[in-house]
N, C-alpha and C positions, 0 to 999 in steps of 0.2 A: 800504212802507206801502200805502195804498189804491190809489194809481195803479199801483204795481208789480203788485199782485194783479190789477187790472182788465186791464192790458196782457197779463199772462200768460194769463189766461182767454180774452181776446179773440183774441190773436194766436198763441198756442201750442196751444190746445185742438184745432185742426183737424189737428194732426200726430198720427200714430198712436203714435210713440214719441218720448220726450224724455229728455234726460240725467237720471239719478238726482239729480245735484247740483242741477239746476234744480227738480226736484220737491221736494227738501228745502228749498231756498230759498223756494219757494212756500209750503210748510207753515209756515216761520218767519214769513213775512209775514202769513199768515192768523192765526197764533197771536198776533202783535203786535196785529192788529186786534181779534181776539176779546177780548183782555185789556183793551182800552179800556172794555169794558162794566162792569168790576168796580172798586170802590173799592180793594179789596185783590186784586190779580191772583193767579191760581193759580200754584203752583210748577210750572214747566215744566222737564223734564229731557230733553235730546236727547243720545243717544250714537250714534256712528257707528263701526262696526268694519270695517275694510277700506278699500280704495281705490275711490272712486266714479268716478274718471276713466275715461271711455269706456263706462261702464255706462248702458244705455238701458232704460227701462221704459215701459209704456203710459202715455199722458198722462192727468193728473188722476185717477189711480187712488187716490191717497192722500187726496184731499180729503174724500170722504164718511167716512173713518175719523176724521179730525180733527174734522169737524163733529159726528159722533156723540159723541165724547169731551166736547166742550163742552156739547152738549145734555143729557147725562145725568150730568154731573159733580155731585158732592155740594157744595152751596153752603156747607156748614159746614166742609168739609175739602177744599179745592180743590187738586188736583194732576193732572198729565198727564205721562206718560212716552212718549217716542218713541225706540225703539231700532231701528237699522238695521244689519244684518250682511250682509256680502257674502262668499259662498263661491265655489267654482269655477264653478258654473253657476246659482246662485240668489241672490236677494235675499230676506232675511227681515226684514219690518217688523213690529214689535210696538208697538202703541199701547195704553196702559192709562190708566185714569182712576179717580179715586175715584167712589164712587156711594153715594147714600143708600139706606137699606133700601127696597126696592120694595114699595109698598103699592097695592092695587087701589082707588085713590081716583079721584074724578072727574078731578083734575089728571093723574094717571098715564094714564088712558084717553084724555084729550084730547091729551096730549103723545106718546103712544105712536107713532103714525105708522109708523115702522119701514121706510120705503121705501128709505132710503139703503143699508143693508147688503144688502137684497134685490136692489136694482138692481145693486149691485156684484157680487153672486154671479152674476147673469145675464150681466153684462158679462164676467166671468172665464170663464164657460162658452163665450162666443163667441170670446174671445181665445185661449183654450187648450182647444180642443175635444177633444183627445186625452189630456188629463190624467186619470189614474186616481185619484190621491189628491186630497183637497180642498185648494184653494189658500187658502181663507179659513176660519180656525177661530175660533169665538167661545167665549171662556171666561168664563162668567157665573155660575159656581157659588159663588164667594166672595161673602160678604154685602156687603162694602164696597168691592169692586174689580171692574172690568170690563176685560177684555183682548181684543183682536183680533190674530190672527196671520195675516199675509199672506206666503206663501212662493211666489214666482213666478220662473220662469226669466227671465233677462235676455238681451239681445243686446248686442254690443259695437259701438261706433261704427266705421264704416269709415275 
Protein backbone atom coordinates (compact mmCIF):
# COMPACT_ATOMS: atom_id res chain seq x y z
CA UNK A 1 0.00 0.00 0.00
CA UNK A 2 0.97 3.57 0.63
CA UNK A 3 3.65 2.84 3.21
CA UNK A 4 5.33 0.27 0.93
CA UNK A 5 5.32 2.75 -1.96
CA UNK A 6 6.78 5.55 0.18
CA UNK A 7 9.46 3.27 1.65
CA UNK A 8 10.40 2.08 -1.83
CA UNK A 9 10.71 5.60 -3.24
CA UNK A 10 12.57 6.92 -0.19
CA UNK A 11 14.98 4.06 0.46
CA UNK A 12 15.51 2.42 -2.91
CA UNK A 13 15.49 5.33 -5.37
CA UNK A 14 19.10 6.26 -4.61
CA UNK A 15 20.30 2.92 -5.99
CA UNK A 16 21.18 2.93 -9.67
CA UNK A 17 19.80 -0.58 -10.36
CA UNK A 18 17.10 -2.58 -8.60
CA UNK A 19 15.67 -6.06 -9.10
CA UNK A 20 13.02 -6.20 -11.82
CA UNK A 21 10.80 -8.11 -9.39
CA UNK A 22 10.97 -5.14 -6.96
CA UNK A 23 10.09 -2.71 -9.73
CA UNK A 24 7.09 -4.85 -10.70
CA UNK A 25 5.99 -5.04 -7.06
CA UNK A 26 6.29 -1.24 -6.86
CA UNK A 27 4.07 -0.93 -9.96
CA UNK A 28 1.51 -3.22 -8.35
CA UNK A 29 1.50 -1.08 -5.18
CA UNK A 30 1.15 2.10 -7.22
CA UNK A 31 -1.70 0.53 -9.19
CA UNK A 32 -3.50 -0.42 -6.01
CA UNK A 33 -3.21 3.16 -4.73
CA UNK A 34 -4.31 4.70 -8.03
CA UNK A 35 -7.35 2.41 -8.15
CA UNK A 36 -8.60 3.84 -4.84
CA UNK A 37 -9.56 7.00 -6.73
CA UNK A 38 -12.26 5.20 -8.70
CA UNK A 39 -15.66 3.94 -7.61
CA UNK A 40 -15.24 1.34 -10.37
CA UNK A 41 -11.53 0.57 -10.66
CA UNK A 42 -9.99 0.00 -14.08
CA UNK A 43 -9.32 -3.50 -15.38
CA UNK A 44 -5.61 -4.09 -14.81
CA UNK A 45 -3.83 -6.95 -16.55
CA UNK A 46 -0.23 -7.89 -15.72
CA UNK A 47 1.65 -10.57 -17.67
CA UNK A 48 5.23 -11.60 -17.04
CA UNK A 49 7.03 -13.87 -19.50
CA UNK A 50 10.36 -15.20 -18.35
CA UNK A 51 12.26 -15.48 -15.10
CA UNK A 52 12.75 -12.18 -13.23
CA UNK A 53 15.24 -13.69 -10.73
CA UNK A 54 18.55 -11.86 -10.81
CA UNK A 55 17.41 -9.34 -13.43
CA UNK A 56 18.35 -5.75 -12.52
CA UNK A 57 17.06 -2.60 -14.23
CA UNK A 58 17.51 1.12 -13.50
CA UNK A 59 15.51 2.22 -10.47
CA UNK A 60 12.07 3.78 -10.83
CA UNK A 61 12.21 3.61 -14.62
CA UNK A 62 8.69 2.23 -14.93
CA UNK A 63 6.94 4.71 -12.62
CA UNK A 64 6.38 7.50 -15.19
CA UNK A 65 4.95 4.96 -17.65
CA UNK A 66 2.30 3.82 -15.18
CA UNK A 67 1.55 7.38 -14.06
CA UNK A 68 1.05 8.34 -17.71
CA UNK A 69 -1.41 5.47 -18.20
CA UNK A 70 -3.59 6.55 -15.30
CA UNK A 71 -3.41 10.20 -16.34
CA UNK A 72 -4.64 9.60 -19.90
CA UNK A 73 -6.92 6.61 -19.40
CA UNK A 74 -10.44 6.86 -20.84
CA UNK A 75 -12.80 7.27 -17.86
CA UNK A 76 -15.63 5.53 -19.71
CA UNK A 77 -13.61 2.43 -20.61
CA UNK A 78 -10.87 2.02 -18.00
CA UNK A 79 -8.15 -0.54 -18.63
CA UNK A 80 -4.38 -0.81 -18.35
CA UNK A 81 -2.13 -3.64 -19.44
CA UNK A 82 1.40 -4.25 -18.23
CA UNK A 83 3.40 -6.87 -20.14
CA UNK A 84 6.97 -7.76 -19.18
CA UNK A 85 9.06 -10.09 -21.38
CA UNK A 86 12.59 -11.15 -20.55
CA UNK A 87 14.91 -12.29 -23.33
CA UNK A 88 18.61 -13.21 -23.29
CA UNK A 89 19.82 -9.60 -23.01
CA UNK A 90 16.79 -7.31 -22.77
CA UNK A 91 13.63 -6.63 -20.88
CA UNK A 92 10.64 -5.46 -22.90
CA UNK A 93 7.98 -3.65 -20.93
CA UNK A 94 4.78 -2.72 -22.74
CA UNK A 95 2.25 -0.59 -20.91
CA UNK A 96 -1.03 0.17 -22.62
CA UNK A 97 -4.18 1.98 -21.66
CA UNK A 98 -7.55 2.98 -22.99
CA UNK A 99 -7.83 6.57 -24.04
CA UNK A 100 -10.60 8.88 -24.99
CA UNK A 101 -10.59 10.53 -28.37
CA UNK A 102 -8.11 13.37 -28.06
CA UNK A 103 -9.65 16.76 -28.62
CA UNK A 104 -7.89 20.07 -28.56
CA UNK A 105 -10.02 21.38 -25.72
CA UNK A 106 -9.10 23.60 -22.80
CA UNK A 107 -9.05 20.50 -20.55
CA UNK A 108 -6.69 18.70 -22.95
CA UNK A 109 -4.33 21.67 -23.12
CA UNK A 110 -4.29 22.04 -19.33
CA UNK A 111 -3.74 18.31 -18.80
CA UNK A 112 -1.14 18.02 -21.53
CA UNK A 113 2.03 18.53 -19.47
CA UNK A 114 3.94 15.72 -21.13
CA UNK A 115 7.08 15.95 -19.02
CA UNK A 116 7.05 12.39 -17.70
CA UNK A 117 7.87 10.67 -20.98
CA UNK A 118 10.22 13.47 -22.06
CA UNK A 119 12.20 13.16 -18.83
CA UNK A 120 12.23 9.38 -19.21
CA UNK A 121 13.68 9.73 -22.72
CA UNK A 122 16.39 12.01 -21.35
CA UNK A 123 17.19 9.60 -18.53
CA UNK A 124 17.42 6.69 -20.98
CA UNK A 125 19.93 8.63 -23.09
CA UNK A 126 22.08 9.16 -20.00
CA UNK A 127 21.79 5.54 -18.84
CA UNK A 128 22.41 4.03 -22.28
CA UNK A 129 24.53 6.59 -24.20
CA UNK A 130 25.77 4.14 -26.85
CA UNK A 131 22.36 2.81 -27.81
CA UNK A 132 21.64 3.16 -31.53
CA UNK A 133 17.99 2.16 -31.62
CA UNK A 134 15.30 3.94 -29.57
CA UNK A 135 14.67 2.38 -26.18
CA UNK A 136 11.25 3.97 -25.71
CA UNK A 137 8.68 3.79 -28.47
CA UNK A 138 5.32 5.51 -28.17
CA UNK A 139 2.47 4.07 -30.18
CA UNK A 140 -0.38 6.55 -30.22
CA UNK A 141 -1.88 6.04 -33.68
CA UNK A 142 -4.86 3.96 -32.52
CA UNK A 143 -7.80 6.20 -31.67
CA UNK A 144 -8.80 4.53 -28.38
CA UNK A 145 -5.52 2.94 -27.22
CA UNK A 146 -2.11 4.18 -26.17
CA UNK A 147 1.00 2.01 -25.74
CA UNK A 148 4.57 2.60 -24.70
CA UNK A 149 7.28 0.05 -25.42
CA UNK A 150 10.41 0.15 -23.29
CA UNK A 151 13.16 -2.23 -24.38
CA UNK A 152 16.28 -2.01 -22.26
CA UNK A 153 19.35 -4.11 -21.65
CA UNK A 154 19.47 -5.53 -18.15
CA UNK A 155 22.28 -6.56 -15.85
CA UNK A 156 22.30 -9.66 -13.70
CA UNK A 157 22.79 -9.57 -9.95
CA UNK A 158 26.17 -10.72 -8.80
